[in-house]
NUMI-829640 format. One record per residue: residue in one letter; y, x negated, z negated of N, C-alpha, C in turn. Coordinates in nm, 3 decimals. Example, Ala and Ser with C-alpha at 12.3 -4.5 7.8 and 13.67 -1.06 7.14 Angstrom:
# residues 2
{'A', {-0.569, -1.319, -0.780}, {-0.450, -1.230, -0.780}, {-0.330, -1.320, -0.780}} {'S', {-0.225, -1.285, -0.708}, {-0.106, -1.367, -0.714}, {0.003, -1.290, -0.787}} 
***
This chain:
# residues 89
{'M', {-0.133, -0.101, 0.006}, {0.002, -0.026, -0.011}, {0.142, -0.089, -0.005}} {'K', {0.118, -0.151, -0.063}, {0.227, -0.286, -0.079}, {0.290, -0.332, 0.071}} {'C', {0.213, -0.359, 0.160}, {0.194, -0.435, 0.262}, {0.286, -0.317, 0.358}} {'I', {0.242, -0.193, 0.367}, {0.315, -0.082, 0.418}, {0.451, -0.051, 0.378}} {'D', {0.486, -0.084, 0.222}, {0.620, -0.076, 0.171}, {0.713, -0.188, 0.227}} {'F', {0.637, -0.325, 0.248}, {0.702, -0.420, 0.285}, {0.762, -0.400, 0.455}} {'I', {0.656, -0.387, 0.541}, {0.676, -0.338, 0.672}, {0.789, -0.243, 0.676}} {'N', {0.811, -0.135, 0.607}, {0.900, -0.043, 0.602}, {1.031, -0.100, 0.573}} {'Q', {1.027, -0.178, 0.477}, {1.155, -0.247, 0.420}, {1.204, -0.329, 0.530}} {'V', {1.129, -0.386, 0.596}, {1.169, -0.497, 0.722}, {1.233, -0.405, 0.847}} {'G', {1.161, -0.291, 0.853}, {1.217, -0.204, 0.984}, {1.336, -0.141, 0.927}} {'F', {1.373, -0.090, 0.805}, {1.487, -0.036, 0.766}, {1.597, -0.154, 0.762}} {'V', {1.580, -0.261, 0.737}, {1.674, -0.381, 0.744}, {1.706, -0.409, 0.908}} {'A', {1.584, -0.367, 0.994}, {1.607, -0.410, 1.120}, {1.687, -0.325, 1.196}} {'A', {1.666, -0.188, 1.129}, {1.739, -0.076, 1.192}, {1.896, -0.085, 1.194}} {'I', {1.911, -0.133, 1.069}, {2.068, -0.171, 1.035}, {2.124, -0.240, 1.110}} {'I', {2.055, -0.375, 1.135}, {2.106, -0.502, 1.164}, {2.113, -0.509, 1.319}} {'L', {2.023, -0.446, 1.393}, {2.008, -0.426, 1.547}, {2.123, -0.381, 1.604}} {'P', {2.175, -0.268, 1.569}, {2.314, -0.221, 1.608}, {2.435, -0.303, 1.596}} {'L', {2.429, -0.412, 1.494}, {2.548, -0.475, 1.452}, {2.545, -0.577, 1.540}} {'W', {2.456, -0.635, 1.654}, {2.483, -0.690, 1.730}, {2.608, -0.647, 1.852}} {'N', {2.622, -0.517, 1.846}, {2.694, -0.484, 1.924}, {2.869, -0.523, 1.873}} {'I', {2.872, -0.549, 1.761}, {3.008, -0.592, 1.730}, {3.072, -0.717, 1.815}} {'P', {2.975, -0.810, 1.804}, {3.056, -0.950, 1.868}, {3.049, -0.925, 2.012}} {'L', {2.977, -0.815, 2.089}, {3.028, -0.805, 2.237}, {3.166, -0.693, 2.219}} {'I', {3.199, -0.632, 2.114}, {3.296, -0.556, 2.138}, {3.423, -0.670, 2.082}} {'I', {3.425, -0.751, 1.987}, {3.507, -0.860, 1.971}, {3.532, -0.944, 2.099}} {'N', {3.436, -0.966, 2.181}, {3.443, -1.079, 2.299}, {3.508, -0.969, 2.404}} {'I', {3.509, -0.873, 2.419}, {3.605, -0.769, 2.518}, {3.730, -0.776, 2.482}} {'V', {3.756, -0.744, 2.314}, {3.905, -0.745, 2.299}, {3.955, -0.885, 2.310}} {'K', {3.884, -0.970, 2.282}, {3.954, -1.123, 2.277}, {4.006, -1.155, 2.406}} {'R', {3.893, -1.133, 2.518}, {3.921, -1.141, 2.661}, {4.013, -1.059, 2.729}} {'K', {4.023, -0.930, 2.657}, {4.084, -0.814, 2.723}, {4.013, -0.819, 2.883}} {'S', {3.911, -0.799, 2.852}, {3.822, -0.760, 2.986}, {3.692, -0.736, 2.945}} {'S', {3.646, -0.627, 3.037}, {3.467, -0.611, 3.028}, {3.435, -0.612, 3.178}} {'R', {3.491, -0.707, 3.238}, {3.435, -0.726, 3.384}, {3.300, -0.759, 3.386}} {'D', {3.243, -0.829, 3.301}, {3.090, -0.879, 3.295}, {3.004, -0.792, 3.239}} {'I', {3.039, -0.672, 3.211}, {2.944, -0.576, 3.158}, {2.950, -0.445, 3.260}} {'S', {2.835, -0.437, 3.320}, {2.807, -0.309, 3.412}, {2.829, -0.190, 3.356}} {'L', {2.954, -0.113, 3.437}, {2.964, 0.036, 3.393}, {2.824, 0.097, 3.395}} {'W', {2.753, 0.097, 3.478}, {2.616, 0.178, 3.501}, {2.523, 0.135, 3.381}} {'W', {2.530, -0.006, 3.338}, {2.443, -0.001, 3.230}, {2.476, 0.027, 3.091}} {'A', {2.612, 0.026, 3.074}, {2.676, 0.074, 2.931}, {2.670, 0.221, 2.945}} {'L', {2.687, 0.295, 3.038}, {2.718, 0.434, 3.040}, {2.549, 0.489, 3.022}} {'G', {2.452, 0.430, 3.101}, {2.323, 0.474, 3.109}, {2.261, 0.450, 2.967}} {'V', {2.288, 0.328, 2.886}, {2.244, 0.298, 2.769}, {2.308, 0.407, 2.687}} {'W', {2.437, 0.448, 2.702}, {2.495, 0.519, 2.602}, {2.423, 0.682, 2.618}} {'V', {2.415, 0.722, 2.740}, {2.363, 0.853, 2.779}, {2.230, 0.856, 2.701}} {'C', {2.119, 0.759, 2.706}, {2.020, 0.749, 2.669}, {1.998, 0.766, 2.517}} {'I', {2.108, 0.688, 2.451}, {2.116, 0.691, 2.317}, {2.139, 0.830, 2.250}} {'L', {2.238, 0.908, 2.334}, {2.273, 1.023, 2.299}, {2.164, 1.109, 2.300}} {'L', {2.100, 1.106, 2.414}, {1.979, 1.203, 2.432}, {1.838, 1.190, 2.330}} {'M', {1.871, 1.050, 2.286}, {1.761, 1.024, 2.174}, {1.829, 1.066, 2.030}} {'A', {1.928, 1.070, 2.006}, {2.012, 1.108, 1.862}, {1.960, 1.186, 1.795}} {'P', {1.941, 1.352, 1.875}, {1.891, 1.468, 1.803}, {1.748, 1.437, 1.752}} {'S', {1.662, 1.377, 1.787}, {1.532, 1.324, 1.749}, {1.551, 1.244, 1.631}} {'G', {1.639, 1.159, 1.626}, {1.645, 1.071, 1.522}, {1.733, 1.143, 1.402}} {'F', {1.821, 1.208, 1.409}, {1.883, 1.281, 1.329}, {1.820, 1.384, 1.230}} {'V', {1.714, 1.465, 1.317}, {1.624, 1.525, 1.251}, {1.489, 1.487, 1.179}} {'S', {1.450, 1.366, 1.213}, {1.367, 1.314, 1.183}, {1.315, 1.266, 1.035}} {'P', {1.206, 1.272, 0.984}, {1.173, 1.272, 0.826}, {1.165, 1.106, 0.840}} {'D', {1.161, 1.009, 0.929}, {1.165, 0.891, 0.920}, {1.294, 0.824, 0.885}} {'P', {1.309, 0.774, 0.774}, {1.452, 0.726, 0.723}, {1.491, 0.597, 0.822}} {'I', {1.396, 0.499, 0.867}, {1.425, 0.391, 0.968}, {1.451, 0.462, 1.088}} {'W', {1.388, 0.560, 1.144}, {1.454, 0.603, 1.291}, {1.581, 0.667, 1.275}} {'R', {1.604, 0.759, 1.146}, {1.737, 0.835, 1.126}, {1.862, 0.715, 1.126}} {'T', {1.809, 0.614, 1.031}, {1.941, 0.544, 1.027}, {1.972, 0.435, 1.149}} {'F', {1.860, 0.402, 1.240}, {1.891, 0.326, 1.364}, {1.939, 0.412, 1.448}} {'N', {1.942, 0.541, 1.481}, {2.010, 0.638, 1.534}, {2.148, 0.651, 1.504}} {'I', {2.171, 0.664, 1.384}, {2.303, 0.682, 1.328}, {2.380, 0.539, 1.363}} {'M', {2.351, 0.446, 1.328}, {2.408, 0.314, 1.317}, {2.409, 0.281, 1.504}} {'N', {2.352, 0.297, 1.580}, {2.340, 0.313, 1.713}, {2.411, 0.371, 1.813}} {'V', {2.436, 0.516, 1.733}, {2.528, 0.593, 1.816}, {2.658, 0.565, 1.812}} {'I', {2.708, 0.531, 1.685}, {2.835, 0.483, 1.644}, {2.890, 0.372, 1.680}} {'L', {2.792, 0.262, 1.707}, {2.844, 0.127, 1.743}, {2.835, 0.135, 1.897}} {'F', {2.749, 0.180, 1.949}, {2.740, 0.192, 2.086}, {2.826, 0.262, 2.146}} {'T', {2.887, 0.354, 2.086}, {2.997, 0.462, 2.114}, {3.130, 0.367, 2.142}} {'F', {3.137, 0.278, 2.051}, {3.243, 0.185, 2.040}, {3.254, 0.093, 2.172}} {'V', {3.121, 0.029, 2.188}, {3.083, -0.050, 2.322}, {3.138, 0.035, 2.427}} {'V', {3.114, 0.148, 2.441}, {3.159, 0.209, 2.581}, {3.280, 0.265, 2.578}} {'I', {3.341, 0.275, 2.465}, {3.511, 0.289, 2.452}, {3.600, 0.148, 2.470}} {'F', {3.531, 0.072, 2.418}, {3.605, -0.040, 2.466}, {3.575, -0.113, 2.615}} {'T', {3.463, -0.078, 2.639}, {3.421, -0.123, 2.796}, {3.497, -0.062, 2.886}} {'L', {3.521, 0.075, 2.873}, {3.622, 0.156, 2.952}, {3.768, 0.113, 2.956}} {'K', {3.795, 0.090, 2.801}, {3.930, 0.066, 2.771}, {3.996, -0.068, 2.833}} {'Y', {3.919, -0.162, 2.844}, {3.946, -0.298, 2.904}, {3.887, -0.325, 3.050}} {'R', {3.854, -0.198, 3.124}, {3.803, -0.226, 3.239}, {3.934, -0.230, 3.351}} {'K', {3.919, -0.329, 3.414}, {4.066, -0.361, 3.521}, {3.982, -0.339, 3.661}} {'G', {4.084, -0.291, 3.729}, {4.020, -0.264, 3.896}, {3.955, -0.158, 3.883}} 
***
C-alpha cells in the first residue's frame, strides 16, 4: 500500500510542476516581445484539446487528474494570450 501512496504523491507533484513549465515560455515571449517562434496552430490546437479535456478533469474523483487540469487550463491559457498578444505580422 505504501508504494501506491508514494506513486500517487509523485504523480500529484508532477501534476503541479508540469504546467509550471509554461511560465518560462511566457517570460521569454514577454522579454523578446515576440511569439514568432511559436506556431499559432500548435498553441491553439493544444489549448483547444486542453479545454476539451478539462471537464473530464474537473469532475474526476482523481485529485491528480483534477489538479493537472486546473493548472494546465490556467497556465496554457496565459501561453495562448501572450502568444496572440505578441504576435507580429
